[in-house]
C-alpha positions in Angstrom: 0.2 0.1 0.5 2.6 2.3 1.1 4.7 1.3 -2.5 1.3 2.2 -4.5 0.7 5.6 -3.0 4.2 6.7 -3.4 4.5 5.3 -7.2 1.1 7.3 -8.1 2.8 10.4 -6.0 5.8 10.4 -7.7 3.9 10.1 -11.1 2.0 13.0 -10.3 4.9 15.6 -8.9 6.5 17.6 -11.3 10.5 16.8 -11.2 11.7 19.8 -9.4 8.9 19.4 -6.4 9.3 15.7 -6.1 12.4 15.8 -3.2 10.1 18.2 -1.2 6.8 16.7 -1.4 7.4 13.3 -0.8 9.3 13.4 2.6 6.3 15.9 3.9 4.2 13.3 3.5 6.0 11.4 6.5 3.9 13.8 8.8 0.9 11.6 8.1 3.0 8.2 9.0 4.1 10.2 12.1 0.5 11.1 12.5 -1.0 7.3 12.5 2.0 6.3 14.9 1.4 8.7 17.7 -2.1 7.9 17.5 -1.6 4.0 17.8 0.2 4.8 20.8 -2.0 7.1 22.6 -4.2 4.6 21.4 -2.7 1.6 23.1 -2.1 3.4 26.4 -5.5 4.1 27.0 -7.0 0.7 25.6 -4.4 -1.9 26.5 -4.7 -1.6 30.6 -8.5 -1.1 30.2 -9.8 -3.8 28.0 -6.6 -5.4 26.3 -4.4 -5.6 23.4 -6.9 -7.6 21.5 -9.4 -4.8 21.5 -6.7 -2.7 20.2 -6.0 -4.7 17.1 -9.7 -4.6 16.4 -10.1 -0.3 16.7 -6.9 -0.4 14.9 -8.0 -2.0 11.6 -10.9 0.1 11.1 -9.3 3.0 9.2 -8.2 0.2 6.9 -11.5 -0.9 5.9 -12.4 3.3 5.6 -9.4 3.2 3.3 -10.5 0.1 0.9 -14.0 2.1 0.0 -11.6 5.2 -0.6 -9.9 3.6 -3.4 -12.1 4.7 -5.8 -11.4 8.1 -5.4 -7.8 7.8 -5.8 -7.1 8.8 -9.6 -5.2 6.4 -11.9 -1.5 7.6 -13.0 -2.0 9.5 -16.3 1.4 8.2 -17.3 0.2 4.7 -16.8 -2.9 5.4 -18.8 -0.8 6.5 -21.5 1.6 3.7 -21.6 -1.1 1.5 -21.8 -3.1 3.1 -24.7 -5.8 4.4 -22.7 -5.3 8.4 -23.8 -8.7 9.4 -23.1 -8.5 8.5 -19.4 -5.3 10.1 -19.2 -6.8 13.2 -20.8 -9.7 13.1 -18.1 -7.5 12.8 -15.3 -5.1 15.7 -16.3 -8.6 18.2 -17.1 -9.6 17.4 -13.5 -6.4 18.4 -12.2 -6.8 21.8 -14.5 -10.1 22.2 -13.3 -8.8 21.9 -9.8 -6.4 24.3 -9.9 -8.3 26.9 -11.6 -6.4 26.5 -14.8 -6.8 25.5 -18.3 -5.2 22.6 -20.7 -2.7 23.2 -23.2 -3.6 22.7 -26.7 -3.1 19.8 -28.5 -3.0 16.2 -28.6 -2.0 14.1 -25.9 0.6 11.8 -28.2 2.5 8.7 -26.3 3.8 5.2 -28.7 1.7 2.5 -26.9 4.1 0.3 -25.0 3.4 -3.4 -26.0 5.0 -5.1 -23.2 4.8 -4.6 -19.6 7.2 -4.9 -16.7 8.8 -8.1 -16.3 10.6 -9.6 -13.3 13.5 -9.9 -15.7 13.5 -6.6 -17.3 14.9 -5.6 -13.5 17.7 -7.9 -13.7 18.8 -6.7 -17.1 22.0 -5.2 -17.8 21.3 -1.8 -17.6 19.6 -2.3 -14.4 21.4 -5.4 -12.6 23.7 -3.7 -10.2 21.0 -0.9 -9.3 18.5 -3.5 -8.7 20.7 -5.7 -6.5 21.9 -2.6 -4.4 18.8 -1.2 -4.1 17.3 -4.9 -2.9 20.2 -4.6 -0.2 19.5 -1.0 0.8 15.5 -2.0 1.0 16.3 -4.6 3.2 18.7 -3.2 5.6 16.7 -0.6 6.5 13.5 -2.4 7.1 15.8 -4.5 9.3 16.9 -1.0 11.0 13.6 0.7 11.3 11.8 -2.4 12.9 14.8 -3.2 14.8 14.8 0.4 16.4 10.9 0.1 17.0 11.2 -3.6 18.9 14.4 -2.9 20.6 13.0 0.4 22.0 10.2 -1.4 23.5 12.5 -4.3 25.0 14.8 -1.6 26.2 12.2 -0.5 28.2 10.1 -3.3 29.8 13.6 -4.7 30.8 14.8 -1.4 32.0 18.1 -1.7 30.5 19.4 1.3 30.8 22.9 0.5 31.3 22.8 -2.9 29.5 21.8 -4.8 32.6 19.2 -7.0 33.6 15.9 -5.7 35.5 15.4 -6.8 39.0 12.2 -7.4 38.1 12.9 -10.7 36.2 10.0 -13.3 36.2 10.8 -17.5 35.7 8.1 -19.0 34.3 7.8 -22.4 34.2 6.1 -24.7 31.3 5.4 -28.3 31.6 4.0 -30.6 34.4 7.5 -31.9 35.4 8.8 -28.1 35.9 11.6 -28.7 33.7 11.4 -25.9 31.1 12.2 -22.7 32.6 12.5 -19.3 30.9 12.9 -15.8 31.5 9.7 -13.7 31.3 9.5 -9.6 30.8 6.1 -9.0 30.2 5.2 -6.5 32.6 3.0 -3.9 31.6 3.9 -0.6 30.3 4.1 2.3 32.6 2.8 5.9 31.5 6.3 6.7 31.3 7.2 4.0 28.8 4.3 5.4 26.4 5.3 8.5 26.8 9.0 7.6 25.8 7.8 5.8 22.9 5.8 8.9 22.0 8.9 11.1 22.4 11.3 8.8 20.2 8.4 8.2 17.1 8.5 11.8 17.4 12.0 11.9 16.2 10.6 10.2 12.8 9.6 13.6 11.9 13.0 15.7 13.7 14.9 15.6 10.8 12.3 16.0 7.9 14.2 19.4 7.0 17.7 18.3 6.8 16.6 15.1 5.0 14.9 17.6 2.3 17.8 19.6 2.1 19.9 16.8 1.8 18.1 15.3 -0.8 17.7 18.1 -2.9 21.1 19.4 -2.8 23.3 16.6 -2.1 21.5 14.0 -4.0 19.8 10.7 -3.6 23.0 8.7 -3.1 25.5 11.0 -1.0 22.2 11.9 1.4 21.1 8.3 1.8 24.7 7.1 2.6 25.0 9.6 5.0 22.2 8.7 7.3 22.6 5.3 7.0 26.3 5.9 8.3 24.8 7.7 11.3 22.2 5.0 11.9 25.2 2.7 11.9 27.0 4.8 15.0 23.5 5.7 17.0 23.1 1.7 17.0 26.5 1.7 18.9 25.6 4.5 21.3 22.7 2.6 22.5 25.2 0.4 24.0 26.7 3.0 26.1 25.8 3.2 30.1 23.1 6.7 30.4 20.7 7.9 31.8 16.9 7.7 30.9 16.9 10.8 29.4 20.2 9.9 27.4 18.2 6.6 26.4 15.5 8.4 25.1 17.8 10.9 23.2 19.6 8.0 21.3 16.1 6.4 20.5 14.8 9.6 19.2 18.1 10.5 16.9 17.6 6.8 15.9 14.0 7.0 14.6 15.0 10.4 13.0 17.2 8.5 11.3 15.8 5.3 9.8 12.8 7.4 9.2 15.1 9.7 6.5 16.6 6.5 5.1 13.2 5.5 3.9 12.3 8.7 2.6 15.6 8.8 0.6 15.3 4.7 -0.7 11.5 5.5 -1.6 11.9 8.7 -3.6 15.1 7.0 -5.4 13.6 3.3 -6.5 10.5 5.5 -7.8 12.4 7.8 -9.7 15.2 5.3 -11.2 12.9 2.8 -12.4 10.9 3.7 -16.2 7.0 3.8 -16.1 6.7 0.2 -17.3 8.8 -1.1 -14.5 8.4 1.5 -11.6 5.1 -0.6 -9.7 7.2 -3.8 -9.9 10.6 -2.4 -9.2 8.8 -0.6 -6.0 6.9 -4.0 -5.2 9.9 -6.4 -5.6 11.9 -3.9 -2.9 8.7 -4.0 -0.6 8.8 -7.6 -0.5 12.2 -7.7 0.5 11.6 -4.9 2.8 8.9 -7.4 4.6 11.8 -10.3 5.1 13.7 -7.6 6.6 10.6 -6.7 9.1 10.2 -10.5 9.9 14.0 -11.3 10.9 14.3 -8.0 13.1 12.3 -9.6 15.6 14.7 -12.2 16.1 17.6 -9.8 16.8 15.6 -7.3 19.0 13.9 -9.5 21.3 16.0 -13.0 20.8 19.4 -11.9 20.3 19.6 -9.3 22.7 18.3 -11.4 25.6 21.2 -13.0 25.2 23.5 -10.4 23.8 22.6 -6.3 23.9 26.0 -5.5 22.0 25.8 -8.8 20.0 22.5 -7.3 18.6 23.4 -4.0 18.3 26.7 -4.2 16.7 24.4 -6.9 13.8 21.9 -3.9 13.4 25.4 -1.2 12.9 27.3 -3.5 10.4 23.9 -4.0 8.1 23.5 -0.3 8.1 27.2 0.2 7.4 26.3 -2.3 4.2 23.9 -0.1 2.9 25.6 2.9 3.4 28.3 1.6 1.4 25.5 0.2 -1.3 23.9 3.4 -1.3 27.2 5.7 -1.8 28.3 3.5 -5.0 24.8 3.3 -6.6 25.7 3.7 -10.6 22.6 6.7 -10.8 21.5 9.4 -9.2 18.0 10.9 -10.0 18.2 14.2 -8.5 16.8 16.4 -11.3 16.3 13.8 -13.6 12.9 13.1 -15.3 11.0 10.3 -14.8 11.6 7.7 -17.3 8.5 6.2 -19.5 10.2 3.5 -21.2 13.4 1.3 -20.4 
C-alpha cells in the first residue's frame, strides 16, 4: 500500500517538487504512529490488546472504500494506450487548479510489453537493482529493529545494559523442568511517553533530510544517514541515564525515517514507468523480509547479548551506506523515464 501511494504521487509531481513533497508525507505516517501509541496507552490497560487490534483495523477498512476516489496515474494510462482516461485525469487536475489544459493532442507510443521481473535484472539495471534490494532489506531491518529494541529496552529497564531486577521465571510443563525468563510486565505511563518522544523523532530530521535529498543528491544523502544510523546503534550500548536513552532512540527513529524517505524516492525515480510499480513491489517484498528478521535480533538475540544485537544492526547499516554511496545512477533533477 505504501509503495502504491508513493508511485502515484511520484508520477503526478513535477521533477523539481518531488524531493520536497514526498518526504513531507512522512507527517501523516507520524500522525498514525502517535495515534496508535496514544490509543494503546488507553486501551491495553483497560480492555486489552485484542481490542487495540480491532480498533486499529477500522481505518484500513475505510481506506479500502476510499480507493475508488483516487485517480489513476496519467502516465500509466498513456503507457497502456488509454489516452482518453489520461486526458480526463489531467483535465480534472487543471480544473482543480483553476487552470486550462494546453492545446494539442496527448501523444505517446503505446508500449506492447509491460514490466517483467527479468527487466529488473537486465544489464542496464542489474547492479542498481541488486544494490537497491540490499538497501531496502537493511533499512527495513534497522527500522523495525529500532522500534522493537525500544520496547525491549523499556520492558526490561536496560538503561545501562544490565538485566532488570524484576525478572520473572516462568515454568512450563508438568515436570517443571523447562524454565524461561519473562519480561512481559505492562508498560507504565512513562514508557508510553518515551515511545511518543522517540516516535516524534521520525519527523525531527525531515527539514535536513529534504535539504540533503535536494542539494546533496539521493545517493550521498542516503549514505550519510545510513552511516549515522550505524553509529547511533552502537551508542545505545553506552551506560547512560533514562534521558540519554530517550535521546539516542529519538535520533535513531529520526535517521531510520530519513533512510526510508530517501530510498522510497530513489526507487520510484530510477525505474521507468513500465517497471516502476514492479521495482517498488519487489523492493517492498524484501522490505518485509527485513521486518520479519528484525524481531529475532531485537528480542531473541538481545536477550542473550545486547552488544551482539546492536553490532549486527550497525553492521547492516554500514553495508547499506556503502551500497547507497556506490549506486550507479543519481536521480536528483532527473525526469521520470517512460520506457526502458
